[in-house]
N, C-alpha and C positions, 0 to 999 in steps of 0.2 A: 718420137721424142721432140719436144719443142725446141725452137731456135735458142731460147734463153737457156734451156738445160744443156744443149750442146755447147753453148758459149761458156757456161760454168765449168763443164768438163775440160774444155781446152785450157781455160785459164788455170784451173786447179792442177792440171798435168804439168803445165809450164812452171807454175809457182813451186811445185814440189822439187824442181831441179834448179831453183834460182836463188840460192844463198848469195848475199851480197857481201863482199869482203873489201875493206880498204886497208892497204898495206903501206905504211910509212908515207901517208898522203900529205902533201905540202901545197899550200897556195901562197905565193908571194905576188904582191902588186908592184910591179916595177922591177928594175934590175940593179945589180950592185950589192955590196955587203950590207948596206943600210936599208934595203928595200923592205917595206912593211910586210910582216908575215901574218896573214889572216888565219891560216890553218897550219899548225905546227907539228908535222910528223905524227899523224894519228893512225892508230890501228883499231879496226872495228869490224866485227862480224854481225850481220843482221840475218837471222834465219828466215828462210822462205816462209811466206804466209804470216809473218809477224807484223804487228802494227808498232812501228818504232817512232818515237818522238825525239827530235833533236831539240834540247831545251837549254836556254841560257839567255843572258842579257844581250842587249844590242852590242854588236862588235865582237861577239865571242867566237865567230867563225861558223856558226850553224848554217847560215844561208849560203856562204861560200862553199861549204861542204856539199850541200844539196845541189848547187849549180854545177859543181864538178861532176857529181854523179849523173846529172842530166845531160852534160855535154855543153852547157851554156857558158862555162868557164873552163879554161884549160888548166889541168894540173901542172904545177911547177916541178913536182917530183912525186914518186910513188906510183902505186897501181890501184886500179878499180877493177875488181873481178866480179862478174855476174854469171852465176850458173857455170862456173869454171872457165869462162871466156874473159880474156882481158879486153875491156872496153875503154881503157883510159883515153885513147886518142881517136876513138871512132866518132863520127858525126852523131849528133843527137838522134837523128832519125834511124840510125842503125844499131842503137844500144839495147832496145827492148825495154826502154823506160818511157814514161809519159809524165809531163809536168802539168800540174794544176796551179795556176798563178793566183796570187793574192787578189789581183784586180779582175780575175776571171778572163780578161782579154777577149771577150766575145766580139764578133763583128757586128756593129750596130745595124747595118743595112741588111743583114741576113736573118731569116727565121731561125727558130730554135732547131728545126730539122736540118736546115742547111749548115748551121754552125757545127752541129754534131758530125755531119757527113763531110765536112770540108777536107779533112786530111785524106779521106778516101778518094775524093775528087782529085786531089793533087797526085795521088798514086795511080790515077787513070782508071779507077773502077767505074763501070757504067752507072748511069743515073739511077736506074730502077734498083739495082743491087745495093748501092750505097745508101739510098733513101730507106730501103727496107731494113737494113741493119741499123740505121740511125733511129728509125721509128721504134724498133725493138728496144733499143737502149733507153729511149725516152719513156717507153712504157715501164721499164724496169725502175726508173727513178720517179715514177708516178707523174710524168709530164706528157704522156701521149696525147692528151686532149689539148695541149698548148703548143703542139708542134709548129703551128703556123705563126705564132707570135714572135715579134722581135724583142730583143733584150729590154728595150725601154718600156715595153708593155708587161714586164714581168717583175715580180718582187725580187729582193736580194737573194732570198733563199731559193727561189725558182731559178734565178740566173746561176747560182752555184751548182744546182743539179744539172743544168745544161752543160756547164763547164766540166763536171764530173763525167757525164755521158760522152762528151767530146774526147776527154782523155782516155776513156776506156775503149773507144771504138777501134783503136789499133791493136787491142789485146796485148797490152804491155805486160812484162813480167813484174815490173815495179812501178807503182804510182807514187809520184813525188808531189807533195803538197806544201806550198810556201805560204805559211800563215793564212790558211783558207778561211778562218772564222773571224779574223780580226776586224773586218768591216761590218759585221753583223751586230744588231742590238743584243743585249744580254739574253733576252728570252729566246730569240731565234738562234743564238749561238749554242745554247744548251740543247735545243731541238736538233739542230744540224749536227752537233757533236754525236748525239745518239745515232743519227742516221749514218754518219760516216763509219762508225764502228760496226753497225749492222751490215752495211755494204761490204766492208772489208772482210767480215766473217763469212758472208754468203759467197763472195767471190773467191775466197781462199788466197787472195793476192797479197803481196808485200806492199804495205803503205809506209812511206817515210815522210814524216810530217814535222815541219819546222814551226816552233812556237816559243814565245817568251812567257807563256802562261803556265804556271805550275799546276793550276787546277785542271787545265785542258790536257796536259800531259798525263796527269794521274788518272783522269777519267778514260782516256783513249788507249794508252799504250800498253803493249805487252812488254816492251823494252824502252826504257828511258835512258837517253844519253845526255848527261849534264856537261855542258861545255863552258869554259872560261878562258879568255885570252888565247884562243886558237887551239886549246888542248882539251882532251876529255878528262874531266875530273872524276867521273864515275859513270858506269853503265850497269843496268840491272832492271829488275821488275820494279814497278811503282812501290809495291809493298816493301821490297828490300831497301830501296833508296830512302824511303821515308823513315823506316824503322832503324836503318843502320847507315846514316850518311857517313861517307868516308872521310871528308874533310870539313873544316869550318865553313868554307865557301858553300859546299853542298847543303850543309845544315841551315845556313842562313838564307840561301837562295830558294830552297824548297819551302822554307817557312815552317811554322809550327814547332820550332825548337828554340830553346835557350842555350846559348853557348857560354859555358862557365869555366874559367881557369882553375885548375887544381894543381898547385905547385908549378912545375914546368910544363905540364900538359893541359889540354883542354878537353872538356866533355860536352856532350849534348844531352839535354833532357827535354822531352816533348812538353809543349805548353799544357797539354791536357793531363800530363802526369805531374806537373808542377803544382804544389799545393800552397795555400795561404792559411796563416793562423794569426789571431790577434794577440796571442800570448808570446811575449818576448822570450827568445831563446839565445843562448850563446852561439856565436858563429862557429860553424863546423864544416866538415866535408859535405854535409847534406843539408845545410841551412845557412841563411844569411838574412840580415835585416834590410828592409827596403821601405820606400814611400810610394804610395799609389799616385800616379801622375795622370792617368786617363781611364775612363770607363766607357766602353762601347757596347751597346746592346745589339746582339746579332741574331735575335730570334730565339733559337733553341739554346743559345749560350751567351754569356757575357765575356768580352775580352777585356782584361785589365792590363794596363801597362804600368810598370813600376821602375823606380830608379834606385840603385844600391851603390853606396860609396865603397862597398867592398869589391866592386868590379872595376876594371880599367875603362878608360874612355868615357862614353856616355853612361855606362853601367845600366843599360836598359834590359828589362826582363818582361816577359809576357806570361799571363796565366789565363787559361780558359776555364771558366766556371759554368757548370750547367745552370740553366735558368732557375730551377727550383732551389738549388744550393745558394745562388746569389740572392734570390728573393727572401730566403730564410735568414740571411745575414748580409745585408747589402754593404757594399764598399763605396767610398767616394774619394775623389782626389784629395790628397793631403793626409789620408789615413796612414798610420805606421803599421807595417805588417812584417811578419816573419815568413819568408819564402822557404819552403823545404820540399824535399823529394826523397823517395826511397832509393836506396843504393842499387836495387835491382833494375831501376829505370834509367840508370846512367849508361850512356854509350860513349866509349872513348873515341876521340878523333885522331886521325893521322897528323903528324907534325907538319 
């Protein structure tokens, strides 16, 4: 059996026993009753072998949560349990986790091989053994032929693979990724997104990935955790969260929904399920009048923005029309429209 196959078996065995649980986890910065709370008493279970994305805007607590799991921030209260072991106050090196930083944090003076092998050197492994293991991991991320290059001699995507191999060399139970794709150009971001998912599946390891990109979370995750103001708004599969957002915040942040007040409640209707008509209709529970304010061609579809006086605030709505449907009956800014939807496509939001 190859070294790579043995490595996969070891990682898969460890991952099978490594559910991650956060119990009443809190992070305060500072002391006293008015100390800012970054993470506010969250409970979360991430099953072993899942790809979990912590998703939310800047300041929502997702990075603080990741750093507490990693041991780079101390929890103010609560517990972090990995594989049945309380790791809340263990040093980062003793947790069974590894962190892949946004900046990659590669040593510029070391080769790719030595960057990957560095942590094993610090653990006292002899040179031949650690370099053999590092070379094997570089082969696994298709960089074996670049083992002698330094980071400055590699592309951003290649540097990211080196950072991934370096994180994996300690055979962690959980790999933590802090916005790993944000520094890449859009084309490479999509390519590396696919590779991350492939690596996670082949390793059978738990990945926890912080991002502010809804598209990234939807493409990668088995489990999406939407956060706001230090709390978890909703957790579930991408399909469940997109089709059944729990709150107005989730519906608006995930995107692709119109939030519409109906009496004292609010509902969400997907933009691709929201329809337009040129025929005026009386306002009702499933229709309202609006004016087109913007038309954006998106390739396979056209995104229309509209404003309705029947809605509070800015009264903005979005409608996604297929390219063929738009071409058959084009809309332009200033057109009056009737926005309508089917009752079966309405999703009630929690107050």
